[in-house]
FITILO-508639 format. One record per atom (N, C-alpha, C): residue in three letters; x, y, z. Coordinates in steps of 0.2 Angstrom, whole numbers, padded with zeros to 4 digits, always signed. Layout:
% FITILO-508639
AlaXYZ...
***
This chain:
% FITILO-508639
Unk+0035+0359+0456Unk+0028+0359+0458Unk+0027+0352+0459Unk+0023+0350+0464Unk+0021+0343+0465Unk+0015+0341+0460Unk+0017+0334+0458Unk+0011+0332+0453Unk+0007+0327+0457Unk+0001+0328+0457Unk-0004+0323+0460Unk-0005+0317+0457Unk-0005+0311+0460Unk-0006+0305+0456Unk-0013+0304+0453Unk-0012+0302+0447Unk-0019+0301+0444Unk-0022+0294+0446Unk-0028+0293+0444Unk-0031+0286+0445Unk-0028+0281+0442Unk-0025+0282+0436Unk-0022+0276+0432Unk-0015+0274+0436Unk-0011+0279+0438Unk-0005+0278+0441Unk-0006+0274+0448Unk-0012+0276+0451Unk-0013+0272+0458Unk-0014+0265+0456Unk-0018+0263+0451Unk-0019+0256+0449Unk-0013+0253+0448Unk-0008+0256+0444Unk-0001+0253+0443Unk+0002+0251+0449Unk+0002+0256+0454Unk+0006+0255+0460Unk+0003+0249+0464Unk-0003+0248+0464Unk-0006+0243+0468Unk-0004+0236+0465Unk-0005+0236+0458Unk-0003+0230+0455Unk+0005+0228+0456Unk+0009+0233+0457Unk+0016+0232+0458Unk+0017+0229+0465Unk+0013+0231+0470Unk+0014+0229+0477Unk+0012+0222+0477Unk+0006+0220+0474Unk+0004+0213+0474Unk+0009+0208+0471Unk+0011+0210+0465Unk+0016+0206+0462Unk+0022+0205+0466Unk+0025+0210+0469Unk+0031+0209+0473Unk+0029+0204+0479Unk+0023+0204+0482Unk+0022+0200+0487Unk+0022+0192+0485Unk+0020+0191+0478Unk+0020+0184+0476Unk+0027+0182+0474Unk+0032+0186+0473Unk+0038+0184+0470Unk+0042+0180+0476Unk+0046+0175+0475Unk+0050+0172+0480Unk+0055+0177+0484Unk+0055+0176+0491Unk+0059+0180+0495Unk+0066+0177+0496Unk+0071+0182+0496Unk+0078+0179+0497Unk+0078+0176+0504Unk+0082+0170+0505Unk+0082+0167+0511Unk+0086+0171+0517Unk+0083+0171+0523Unk+0086+0175+0528Unk+0093+0173+0529Unk+0097+0177+0531Unk+0104+0176+0533Unk+0104+0173+0540Unk+0107+0167+0542Unk+0107+0165+0548Unk+0114+0163+0550Unk+0116+0164+0556Unk+0123+0162+0558Unk+0125+0155+0557Unk+0131+0153+0555Unk+0132+0146+0553Unk+0133+0142+0560Unk+0130+0136+0561Unk+0131+0132+0567Unk+0137+0128+0566Unk+0141+0127+0571Unk+0146+0122+0571Unk+0144+0115+0573Unk+0144+0111+0568Unk+0141+0104+0570Unk+0147+0099+0572Unk+0145+0094+0576Unk+0150+0089+0578Unk+0151+0084+0572Unk+0157+0082+0571Unk+0159+0077+0566Unk+0154+0071+0566Unk+0153+0068+0560Unk+0148+0062+0560Unk+0151+0056+0564Unk+0147+0052+0568Unk+0149+0046+0571Unk+0152+0041+0566Unk+0158+0039+0567Unk+0161+0034+0562Unk+0157+0028+0562Unk+0153+0026+0568Unk+0149+0020+0568Unk+0142+0022+0569Unk+0139+0025+0564Unk+0132+0027+0565Unk+0127+0022+0567Unk+0122+0023+0571Unk+0117+0018+0573Unk+0113+0016+0567Unk+0112+0010+0567Unk+0108+0007+0561Unk+0101+0010+0561Unk+0098+0010+0555Unk+0092+0013+0555Unk+0087+0007+0556Unk+0080+0009+0557Unk+0075+0004+0558Unk+0075-0001+0552Unk+0076+0001+0546Unk+0076-0004+0541Unk+0082-0008+0541Unk+0087-0006+0543Unk+0093-0010+0543Unk+0092-0015+0549Unk+0089-0013+0554Unk+0088-0018+0560Unk+0083-0023+0558Unk+0077-0021+0556Unk+0071-0025+0555Unk+0071-0029+0548Unk+0075-0026+0543Unk+0075-0029+0537Unk+0073-0024+0531Unk+0074-0025+0525Unk+0073-0021+0520Unk+0065-0021+0518Unk+0063-0016+0515Unk+0056-0016+0513Unk+0055-0021+0507Unk+0049-0024+0507Unk+0048-0028+0501Unk+0047-0025+0495Unk+0052-0027+0490Unk+0052-0023+0484Unk+0046-0024+0480Unk+0044-0018+0477Unk+0038-0018+0472Unk+0032-0017+0476Unk+0032-0017+0482Unk+0026-0016+0486Unk+0024-0009+0487Unk+0018-0007+0487Unk+0016+0000+0488Unk+0016+0002+0495Unk+0018-0003+0500Unk+0019-0001+0507Unk+0025-0005+0509Unk+0028-0002+0515Unk+0033-0005+0518Unk+0031-0011+0522Unk+0034-0017+0521Unk+0033-0023+0525Unk+0039-0025+0529Unk+0040-0023+0535Unk+0047-0024+0538Unk+0047-0031+0540Unk+0052-0035+0539Unk+0053-0042+0540Unk+0056-0042+0547Unk+0052-0043+0552Unk+0054-0044+0559Unk+0057-0050+0561Unk+0064-0051+0563Unk+0067-0057+0564Unk+0064-0060+0570Unk+0064-0067+0570Unk+0061-0071+0576Unk+0067-0070+0582Unk+0064-0069+0588Unk+0069-0068+0594Unk+0073-0075+0594Unk+0080-0074+0596Unk+0084-0079+0597Unk+0082-0084+0603Unk+0082-0091+0602Unk+0080-0095+0606Unk+0085-0095+0612Unk+0082-0094+0618Unk+0087-0094+0624Unk+0089-0100+0626Unk+0095-0101+0629Unk+0098-0107+0631Unk+0095-0108+0638Unk+0093-0115+0638Unk+0089-0117+0645Unk+0094-0121+0648Unk+0095-0120+0654Unk+0099-0124+0659Unk+0095-0126+0665Unk+0096-0132+0668Unk+0093-0133+0674Unk+0095-0129+0679Unk+0090-0128+0684Unk+0092-0123+0690Unk+0097-0126+0694Unk+0103-0123+0695Unk+0109-0125+0699Unk+0107-0125+0706Unk+0104-0130+0709Unk+0102-0130+0716Unk+0108-0133+0720Unk+0109-0130+0726Unk+0114-0133+0730Unk+0112-0139+0733Unk+0117-0144+0734Unk+0115-0150+0737Unk+0112-0149+0744Unk+0107-0152+0746Unk+0104-0151+0753Unk+0109-0153+0758Unk+0114-0158+0757Unk+0119-0159+0762Unk+0126-0158+0759Unk+0131-0156+0762Unk+0137-0155+0759Unk+0142-0161+0761Unk+0143-0162+0767Unk+0149-0167+0769Unk+0146-0173+0773Unk+0142-0171+0778Unk+0140-0177+0783Unk+0134-0180+0780Unk+0134-0187+0780Unk+0128-0191+0779Unk+0129-0197+0783Unk+0124-0201+0785Unk+0125-0207+0789Unk+0128-0212+0785Unk+0131-0217+0788Unk+0133-0223+0784Unk+0128-0227+0781Unk+0130-0230+0775Unk+0125-0234+0771Unk+0123-0240+0775Unk+0117-0243+0773Unk+0116-0250+0775Unk+0121-0255+0772Unk+0121-0261+0776Unk+0126-0266+0773Unk+0122-0270+0768Unk+0125-0270+0762Unk+0122-0274+0756Unk+0123-0282+0757Unk+0119-0286+0755Unk+0112-0284+0751Unk+0107-0282+0756Unk+0103-0277+0754Unk+0098-0274+0758Unk+0091-0274+0754Unk+0086-0277+0758Unk+0079-0277+0754Unk+0074-0277+0759Unk+0070-0272+0760Unk+0064-0271+0764Unk+0058-0272+0760Unk+0057-0269+0755Unk+0051-0270+0751Unk+0051-0276+0747Unk+0046-0279+0744Unk+0046-0285+0740Unk+0050-0285+0734Unk+0051-0279+0731Unk+0054-0278+0725Unk+0061-0275+0725Unk+0063-0273+0731Unk+0069-0269+0732Unk+0075-0274+0731Unk+0080-0271+0728Unk+0086-0275+0726Unk+0092-0271+0727Unk+0093-0269+0733Unk+0099-0265+0735Unk+0105-0270+0736Unk+0108-0272+0731Unk+0113-0278+0731Unk+0120-0275+0731Unk+0121-0269+0730Unk+0128-0266+0729Unk+0129-0260+0734Unk+0136-0260+0736Unk+0138-0255+0740Unk+0140-0249+0736Unk+0142-0244+0740Unk+0144-0238+0736Unk+0151-0239+0733Unk+0152-0236+0727Unk+0158-0237+0724Unk+0164-0232+0726Unk+0162-0227+0730Unk+0166-0223+0733Unk+0165-0223+0741Unk+0170-0223+0745Unk+0169-0224+0752Unk+0167-0218+0755Unk+0164-0218+0761Unk+0161-0213+0765Unk+0165-0207+0767Unk+0171-0207+0766Unk+0175-0201+0768Unk+0176-0197+0762Unk+0172-0198+0756Unk+0172-0194+0750Unk+0165-0193+0748Unk+0164-0189+0743Unk+0157-0188+0740Unk+0156-0195+0737Unk+0150-0198+0739Unk+0148-0204+0736Unk+0141-0205+0735Unk+0138-0199+0733Unk+0131-0199+0731Unk+0131-0196+0724Unk+0125-0197+0720Unk+0125-0195+0713Unk+0124-0187+0713Unk+0127-0185+0707Unk+0126-0178+0705Unk+0119-0177+0704Unk+0116-0172+0707Unk+0109-0171+0707Unk+0106-0168+0700Unk+0111-0165+0696Unk+0109-0162+0690Unk+0109-0167+0684Unk+0113-0172+0685Unk+0114-0177+0679Unk+0113-0184+0681Unk+0107-0186+0683Unk+0105-0192+0685Unk+0104-0197+0679Unk+0103-0203+0681Unk+0101-0208+0675Unk+0095-0206+0671Unk+0096-0206+0665Unk+0091-0204+0660Unk+0090-0197+0659Unk+0095-0193+0661Unk+0095-0186+0660Unk+0099-0184+0654Unk+0097-0178+0651Unk+0101-0175+0646Unk+0103-0168+0648Unk+0102-0166+0654Unk+0103-0159+0656Unk+0099-0154+0651Unk+0092-0157+0650Unk+0088-0153+0646Unk+0090-0152+0639Unk+0094-0157+0636Unk+0096-0157+0629Unk+0103-0154+0629Unk+0106-0153+0634Unk+0113-0150+0634Unk+0119-0156+0633Unk+0117-0162+0635Unk+0122-0167+0636Unk+0119-0173+0633Unk+0123-0178+0632Unk+0121-0185+0629Unk+0116-0188+0635Unk+0112-0193+0632Unk+0108-0196+0637Unk+0112-0200+0642Unk+0111-0200+0648Unk+0115-0202+0653Unk+0113-0209+0655Unk+0117-0214+0655Unk+0116-0221+0656Unk+0118-0223+0663Unk+0120-0219+0667Unk+0123-0220+0674Unk+0122-0215+0678Unk+0126-0214+0684Unk+0126-0209+0688Unk+0133-0206+0688Unk+0134-0200+0690Unk+0140-0197+0691Unk+0141-0195+0698Unk+0147-0197+0701Unk+0149-0196+0708Unk+0155-0192+0708Unk+0154-0186+0711Unk+0159-0180+0710Unk+0164-0181+0716Unk+0167-0186+0717Unk+0173-0187+0721Unk+0179-0184+0719Unk+0183-0182+0723Unk+0189-0179+0721Unk+0194-0183+0717Unk+0198-0180+0713Unk+0203-0183+0709Unk+0208-0187+0714Unk+0209-0194+0712Unk+0213-0198+0715Unk+0210-0202+0721Unk+0203-0201+0722Unk+0200-0204+0727Unk+0199-0212+0725Unk+0200-0216+0730Unk+0199-0223+0728Unk+0192-0225+0726Unk+0192-0229+0720Unk+0186-0232+0718Unk+0186-0240+0720Unk+0181-0242+0723Unk+0180-0249+0725Unk+0175-0253+0722Unk+0176-0259+0722Unk+0171-0264+0719Unk+0164-0263+0723Unk+0158-0262+0720Unk+0152-0262+0723Unk+0149-0269+0725Unk+0153-0274+0723Unk+0151-0281+0725Unk+0156-0286+0722Unk+0156-0292+0725Unk+0161-0297+0723Unk+0160-0299+0716Unk+0165-0301+0712Unk+0164-0303+0706Unk+0170-0303+0702Unk+0170-0305+0695Unk+0175-0306+0691Unk+0176-0300+0686Unk+0182-0297+0686Unk+0184-0292+0681Unk+0184-0294+0674Unk+0179-0292+0670Unk+0178-0294+0663Unk+0181-0289+0658Unk+0182-0283+0661Unk+0185-0278+0656Unk+0189-0273+0661Unk+0195-0271+0658Unk+0199-0266+0662Unk+0204-0262+0657Unk+0203-0256+0657Unk+0207-0252+0652Unk+0203-0248+0647Unk+0206-0246+0642Unk+0202-0242+0637Unk+0199-0247+0632Unk+0192-0245+0630Unk+0189-0249+0625Unk+0182-0252+0628Unk+0180-0250+0633Unk+0174-0253+0636Unk+0168-0252+0631Unk+0167-0246+0628Unk+0161-0245+0624Unk+0162-0248+0617Unk+0168-0248+0614Unk+0169-0251+0607Unk+0171-0258+0607Unk+0173-0261+0613Unk+0175-0268+0614Unk+0182-0269+0611Unk+0186-0264+0609Unk+0193-0265+0607Unk+0197-0260+0611Unk+0203-0261+0611Unk+0208-0256+0614Unk+0208-0250+0610Unk+0206-0244+0613Unk+0206-0238+0610Unk+0206-0232+0615Unk+0211-0228+0615Unk+0212-0223+0620Unk+0207-0217+0618Unk+0203-0217+0613Unk+0198-0212+0612Unk+0191-0215+0614Unk+0191-0220+0617Unk+0185-0223+0620Unk+0181-0218+0624Unk+0175-0217+0624Unk+0172-0211+0628Unk+0172-0213+0635Unk+0172-0219+0637Unk+0172-0221+0644Unk+0179-0220+0647Unk+0184-0219+0643Unk+0191-0218+0646Unk+0193-0225+0649Unk+0198-0224+0654Unk+0200-0230+0658Unk+0194-0232+0662Unk+0192-0239+0661Unk+0186-0241+0664Unk+0187-0248+0666Unk+0183-0250+0671Unk+0182-0257+0674Unk+0175-0259+0673Unk+0174-0266+0671Unk+0168-0269+0672Unk+0168-0275+0676Unk+0163-0276+0680Unk+0163-0282+0684Unk+0157-0286+0683Unk+0158-0293+0682Unk+0152-0298+0682Unk+0152-0300+0689Unk+0146-0299+0692Unk+0146-0300+0699Unk+0144-0308+0700Unk+0146-0310+0706Unk+0145-0317+0708Unk+0138-0319+0709Unk+0133-0314+0709Unk+0126-0315+0710Unk+0123-0311+0704Unk+0117-0314+0702Unk+0113-0310+0697Unk+0106-0308+0700Unk+0101-0307+0696Unk+0095-0305+0698Unk+0090-0309+0693Unk+0086-0313+0696Unk+0080-0316+0693Unk+0083-0320+0687Unk+0089-0324+0688Unk+0092-0328+0683Unk+0096-0324+0677Unk+0097-0317+0678Unk+0100-0313+0674Unk+0107-0311+0677Unk+0113-0311+0673Unk+0119-0309+0676Unk+0119-0301+0677Unk+0122-0299+0682Unk+0122-0292+0684Unk+0130-0289+0684Unk+0130-0284+0681Unk+0137-0281+0680Unk+0137-0274+0683Unk+0143-0271+0685Unk+0144-0264+0687Unk+0150-0262+0683Unk+0149-0255+0681Unk+0154-0252+0677Unk+0157-0246+0681Unk+0163-0244+0680Unk+0167-0239+0684Unk+0171-0235+0678Unk+0169-0229+0677Unk+0172-0226+0671Unk+0176-0219+0672Unk+0180-0217+0668Unk+0184-0211+0668Unk+0189-0211+0674Unk+0192-0217+0675Unk+0197-0218+0680Unk+0203-0214+0678Unk+0207-0213+0684Unk+0214-0210+0682Unk+0219-0215+0682Unk+0218-0221+0685Unk+0222-0227+0684Unk+0218-0233+0686Unk+0221-0239+0684Unk+0217-0245+0686Unk+0222-0250+0690Unk+0219-0253+0695Unk+0224-0257+0699Unk+0222-0265+0698Unk+0217-0266+0693Unk+0215-0273+0692Unk+0216-0275+0685Unk+0215-0282+0684Unk+0216-0284+0677Unk+0210-0289+0675Unk+0209-0290+0668Unk+0204-0294+0666Unk+0205-0301+0669Unk+0200-0304+0671Unk+0200-0311+0674Unk+0201-0311+0681Unk+0203-0306+0684Unk+0204-0306+0692Unk+0198-0306+0695Unk+0197-0310+0701Unk+0192-0309+0705Unk+0193-0304+0711Unk+0188-0300+0712Unk+0188-0295+0717Unk+0183-0296+0722Unk+0184-0294+0728Unk+0179-0294+0734Unk+0176-0287+0734Unk+0170-0286+0737Unk+0166-0280+0738Unk+0171-0275+0742Unk+0172-0269+0740Unk+0176-0265+0744Unk+0183-0265+0742Unk+0185-0269+0737Unk+0192-0269+0735Unk+0193-0264+0730Unk+0199-0261+0730Unk+0201-0255+0726Unk+0202-0257+0719Unk+0198-0254+0714Unk+0199-0255+0707Unk+0203-0250+0704Unk+0204-0244+0706Unk+0208-0239+0703Unk+0206-0232+0707Unk+0207-0226+0704Unk+0206-0220+0707Unk+0202-0216+0702Unk+0199-0211+0705Unk+0195-0206+0701Unk+0199-0202+0697Unk+0197-0201+0690Unk+0201-0197+0686Unk+0196-0193+0681Unk+0198-0192+0675Unk+0194-0189+0670Unk+0196-0191+0663Unk+0198-0197+0662Unk+0199-0200+0656Unk+0193-0201+0652Unk+0194-0201+0645Unk+0188-0201+0641Unk+0184-0195+0640Unk+0177-0195+0639Unk+0173-0189+0638Unk+0171-0187+0645Unk+0175-0183+0648Unk+0174-0181+0655Unk+0176-0174+0655Unk+0172-0169+0658Unk+0174-0162+0659Unk+0177-0161+0665Unk+0178-0166+0670Unk+0182-0165+0676Unk+0182-0171+0680Unk+0186-0172+0685Unk+0186-0178+0688Unk+0180-0180+0692Unk+0178-0186+0690Unk+0172-0189+0694Unk+0172-0197+0692Unk+0167-0200+0695Unk+0166-0207+0693Unk+0160-0208+0690Unk+0160-0211+0684Unk+0154-0213+0681Unk+0152-0220+0682Unk+0146-0222+0685Unk+0145-0228+0688Unk+0138-0231+0685Unk+0139-0237+0682Unk+0133-0240+0678Unk+0131-0247+0681Unk+0125-0249+0681Unk+0123-0255+0682Unk+0120-0258+0676Unk+0122-0264+0674Unk+0119-0267+0668Unk+0116-0274+0670Unk+0111-0276+0667Unk+0107-0282+0669Unk+0106-0286+0662Unk+0108-0292+0663Unk+0107-0297+0657Unk+0113-0297+0652Unk+0116-0292+0650Unk+0122-0291+0646Unk+0126-0286+0648Unk+0133-0286+0646Unk+0137-0281+0647Unk+0137-0276+0641Unk+0132-0273+0640Unk+0131-0268+0635Unk+0128-0261+0637Unk+0130-0256+0633Unk+0128-0250+0634Unk+0120-0249+0634Unk+0117-0254+0630Unk+0110-0254+0629Unk+0106-0258+0635Unk+0110-0260+0640Unk+0107-0265+0645Unk+0107-0262+0652Unk+0107-0255+0652Unk+0108-0252+0659Unk+0102-0252+0663Unk+0102-0251+0669Unk+0097-0249+0674Unk+0099-0244+0678Unk+0094-0241+0682Unk+0096-0235+0686Unk+0100-0237+0692Unk+0106-0235+0693Unk+0110-0237+0699Unk+0107-0235+0705Unk+0103-0230+0706Unk+0100-0228+0712Unk+0095-0233+0715Unk+0093-0238+0711Unk+0089-0243+0713Unk+0093-0249+0716Unk+0099-0249+0715Unk+0104-0255+0716Unk+0109-0254+0722Unk+0111-0247+0723Unk+0116-0246+0728Unk+0112-0244+0735Unk+0115-0247+0740Unk+0111-0246+0747Unk+0110-0239+0749Unk+0105-0237+0751Unk+0104-0230+0754Unk+0107-0230+0761Unk+0107-0223+0763Unk+0110-0222+0769Unk+0105-0224+0775Unk+0108-0226+0781Unk+0104-0228+0786Unk+0099-0222+0788Unk+0093-0224+0788Unk+0087-0219+0790Unk+0085-0215+0784Unk+0088-0216+0778Unk+0086-0213+0772Unk+0083-0218+0767Unk+0079-0215+0762Unk+0076-0219+0757Unk+0076-0217+0750Unk+0073-0220+0746Unk+0073-0219+0739Unk+0066-0217+0736Unk+0065-0212+0732Unk+0058-0211+0729Unk+0059-0212+0722Unk+0054-0216+0719Unk+0054-0218+0712Unk+0047-0217+0710Unk+0045-0216+0703Unk+0039-0215+0701Unk+0038-0215+0694Unk+0032-0215+0692Unk+0030-0215+0685Unk+0026-0208+0684Unk+0027-0204+0679Unk+0024-0198+0677Unk+0022-0198+0670Unk+0015-0197+0669Unk+0012-0198+0662Unk+0007-0192+0661Unk+0005-0191+0655Unk+0000-0186+0654Unk-0007-0189+0655Unk-0012-0185+0653Unk-0019-0187+0654Unk-0021-0193+0649Unk-0017-0194+0644Unk-0018-0200+0640Unk-0014-0206+0641Unk-0010-0206+0646Unk-0006-0212+0648Unk+0000-0212+0644Unk+0003-0207+0641Unk+0009-0207+0638Unk+0014-0203+0643Unk+0020-0206+0643Unk+0025-0203+0648Unk+0027-0196+0646Unk+0028-0192+0651Unk+0031-0186+0651Unk+0038-0186+0651Unk+0042-0184+0646Unk+0049-0184+0646Unk+0052-0178+0649Unk+0057-0179+0653Unk+0061-0173+0656Unk+0056-0168+0659Unk+0052-0171+0663Unk+0047-0167+0667Unk+0050-0165+0674Unk+0050-0159+0676Unk+0052-0157+0682Unk+0048-0159+0688Unk+0051-0162+0693Unk+0047-0164+0699Unk+0050-0161+0705Unk+0047-0157+0709Unk+0049-0153+0714Unk+0047-0156+0721Unk+0052-0158+0725Unk+0051-0161+0731Unk+0053-0157+0737Unk+0049-0156+0742Unk+0050-0152+0748Unk+0049-0155+0754Unk+0054-0155+0759Unk+0053-0158+0766Unk+0048-0154+0770Unk+0043-0157+0773Unk+0038-0153+0777Unk+0041-0152+0784Unk+0047-0155+0785Unk+0050-0154+0792Unk+0055-0148+0792Unk+0059-0147+0787Unk+0064-0141+0787Unk+0064-0137+0781Unk+0059-0139+0776Unk+0059-0134+0770Unk+0064-0136+0765Unk+0069-0141+0766Unk+0074-0142+0761Unk+0071-0144+0754Unk+0074-0143+0749Unk+0071-0144+0742Unk+0075-0148+0738Unk+0072-0152+0734Unk+0076-0156+0729Unk+0072-0156+0722Unk+0076-0156+0717Unk+0073-0156+0710Unk+0075-0163+0707Unk+0071-0166+0703Unk+0072-0172+0699Unk+0068-0171+0692Unk+0071-0174+0687Unk+0068-0174+0681Unk+0066-0181+0678Unk+0061-0182+0675Unk+0059-0189+0672Unk+0064-0190+0667Unk+0065-0197+0665Unk+0070-0199+0660Unk+0068-0196+0653Unk+0073-0194+0650Unk+0073-0192+0643Unk+0071-0198+0638Unk+0069-0197+0632Unk+0067-0203+0628Unk+0074-0205+0625Unk+0075-0212+0625Unk+0081-0215+0622Unk+0082-0221+0625Unk+0089-0223+0626Unk+0091-0229+0627Unk+0091-0232+0634Unk+0088-0228+0639Unk+0088-0230+0646Unk+0082-0234+0647Unk+0083-0239+0652Unk+0077-0244+0653Unk+0075-0243+0660Unk+0068-0244+0661Unk+0065-0244+0668Unk+0067-0251+0671Unk+0066-0251+0678Unk+0066-0257+0682Unk+0061-0262+0679Unk+0062-0269+0680Unk+0057-0274+0677Unk+0051-0274+0682Unk+0052-0272+0688Unk+0046-0272+0693Unk+0043-0265+0694Unk+0047-0260+0695Unk+0044-0253+0696Unk+0042-0250+0690Unk+0045-0251+0684Unk+0043-0248+0678Unk+0043-0240+0679Unk+0048-0237+0682Unk+0048-0230+0684Unk+0051-0226+0678Unk+0050-0220+0678Unk+0053-0215+0674Unk+0056-0209+0677Unk+0057-0210+0684Unk+0062-0206+0688Unk+0063-0209+0694Unk+0069-0208+0697Unk+0072-0210+0703Unk+0076-0205+0707Unk+0075-0204+0713Unk+0079-0199+0717Unk+0081-0203+0723Unk+0087-0204+0725Unk+0089-0208+0731Unk+0091-0203+0736Unk+0093-0205+0742Unk+0096-0202+0747Unk+0092-0196+0750Unk+0086-0198+0751Unk+0081-0193+0754Unk+0080-0195+0762Unk+0081-0191+0767Unk+0080-0193+0773Unk+0073-0195+0774Unk+0071-0200+0778Unk+0064-0202+0780Unk+0061-0196+0783Unk+0054-0195+0781Unk+0050-0190+0784Unk+0044-0188+0779Unk+0041-0183+0781Unk+0035-0180+0777Unk+0037-0176+0772Unk+0034-0176+0766Unk+0036-0172+0760Unk+0030-0170+0756Unk+0031-0165+0752Unk+0027-0163+0747Unk+0030-0163+0740Unk+0026-0166+0736Unk+0029-0166+0729Unk+0024-0162+0724Unk+0027-0159+0719Unk+0024-0154+0715Unk+0026-0155+0708Unk+0021-0155+0703Unk+0022-0155+0696Unk+0018-0150+0693Unk+0021-0145+0689Unk+0017-0140+0685Unk+0015-0144+0678Unk+0008-0145+0678Unk+0006-0148+0672Unk+0000-0144+0669Unk+0001-0142+0662Unk-0003-0138+0658Unk-0005-0132+0662Unk+0000-0128+0665Unk-0002-0122+0668Unk-0005-0123+0675Unk-0005-0129+0678Unk-0008-0130+0685Unk-0002-0133+0689Unk-0002-0131+0695Unk+0003-0134+0700Unk-0001-0139+0704Unk+0001-0145+0703Unk-0003-0151+0706Unk+0002-0154+0712Unk-0001-0155+0718Unk+0004-0157+0723Unk+0001-0163+0727Unk+0005-0166+0731Unk+0003-0171+0735Unk+0007-0172+0741Unk+0005-0174+0747Unk+0010-0175+0752Unk+0010-0183+0754Unk+0016-0185+0756Unk+0017-0192+0757Unk+0023-0193+0763Unk+0023-0199+0765Unk+0028-0200+0770Unk+0033-0205+0767Unk+0040-0203+0767Unk+0045-0207+0764Unk+0048-0211+0769Unk+0047-0218+0768Unk+0050-0223+0773Unk+0057-0224+0772Unk+0061-0225+0777Unk+0068-0226+0776Unk+0070-0233+0774Unk+0076-0234+0770Unk+0078-0241+0769Unk+0075-0244+0763Unk+0071-0241+0759Unk+0067-0244+0754Unk+0065-0240+0749Unk+0062-0243+0743Unk+0060-0239+0738Unk+0052-0237+0739Unk+0051-0230+0739Unk+0044-0227+0740Unk+0042-0225+0733Unk+0036-0227+0731Unk+0034-0226+0724Unk+0027-0222+0724Unk+0027-0217+0718Unk+0021-0213+0717Unk+0020-0213+0709Unk+0014-0212+0708Unk+0012-0211+0701Unk+0009-0204+0700Unk+0010-0201+0694Unk+0006-0195+0692Unk+0003-0196+0685Unk-0004-0195+0685Unk-0008-0197+0679Unk-0011-0190+0676Unk-0007-0186+0674Unk-0010-0180+0671Unk-0015-0176+0675Unk-0021-0175+0672Unk-0026-0171+0676Unk-0028-0174+0682Unk-0028-0181+0683Unk-0030-0184+0689Unk-0025-0184+0695Unk-0019-0181+0693Unk-0014-0179+0698Unk-0010-0185+0701Unk-0009-0185+0707Unk-0004-0190+0710Unk-0008-0196+0713Unk-0005-0202+0713Unk-0007-0208+0717Unk-0001-0210+0721Unk-0002-0210+0727Unk+0004-0212+0732Unk+0004-0220+0733Unk+0009-0223+0732Unk+0010-0230+0734Unk+0015-0231+0739Unk+0015-0235+0744Unk+0010-0241+0745Unk+0004-0239+0749Unk+0004-0234+0752Unk-0002-0232+0757Unk-0004-0225+0756Unk-0010-0223+0758Unk-0012-0217+0757Unk-0008-0212+0762Unk-0008-0206+0761Unk-0005-0201+0765Unk-0007-0202+0772Unk-0003-0203+0777Unk-0005-0203+0784Unk-0008-0197+0786Unk-0013-0197+0791Unk-0016-0191+0794Unk-0011-0187+0797Unk-0006-0190+0801Unk-0001-0187+0805Unk+0005-0187+0801Unk+0008-0182+0798Unk+0014-0183+0793Unk+0020-0182+0798Unk+0019-0181+0804Unk+0025-0181+0808Unk+0028-0187+0810Unk+0025-0193+0809Unk+0027-0199+0810Unk+0024-0204+0805Unk+0028-0210+0804Unk+0025-0215+0800Unk+0018-0217+0802Unk+0014-0220+0797Unk+0008-0223+0799Unk+0008-0228+0804Unk+0003-0228+0808Unk+0003-0234+0813Unk+0007-0232+0820Unk+0010-0226+0820Unk+0013-0224+0826Unk+0010-0218+0829
***
């Protein structure tokens, strides 16, 4: 016979159902997943990359490292001309009142005989190299090196910098000439360094164009080239002047020199100057002198020089405190052309104002 549930038994049943619902349930059975073996070189965590948390702090303070300082190199510009250039004027040459192109080219015209545009006088390659007290001429190994002017050989061999015979001398095999002529009562010297061999001896008198040796890479040189210096007053490392103001330009070409300062009259060191031909769009870069042992010309007082520019109309540009300041000028052949930059006041062109017609020199 069936027994009917009593009221008391119903209450017990309800309590049992509630208690069963509150008890922990067994984990469901799931199929096992096949996992790939761990990476033997796991990726670093964010904490490993950015730094550990500050110990004892109630919050994480990740130490973010400063970004690495990028290496800065000057823009590798191709030279506007590769092989052909007009012949140079015959030294001595002087059109302007303070021009003193007394020296010929130390490399003959059948070779590269113009300065390396990236490492001019006063350059450090933006801190990558030592301050440059001369110009580098990238002639080929074995090319003849000739006297830029007549004079007496006062040094030949290893030891130009230290003054004693030393094969570790940074100039390597070098020749120094005391010229038969000076400038304003001061003796004038020229220096030819990193030679592969030497054909002259101390005390010998040489004429302009006479072979002194050949291009090499002795001393502190990364490849064959001629390092050429001009020294005024003394035959010392600390008495150099910019050779581009002393060697004759090419016929129909000229030299641009100038002074670049900030708005407070202080020189701007290693400031980029961009020069563009208004005739054909060719482009040149030059940097102002770095701070150090280089000296300006006694008359020009420049802090940059770029030689071997064809005569004609140009635009010059300097980026100063976020502004591109420009000017146009006509570059005269066979002489030093000069300009000034005075910070927020911009450019001052010397010797004359910009001609109205930039296709021809003023007065024509």
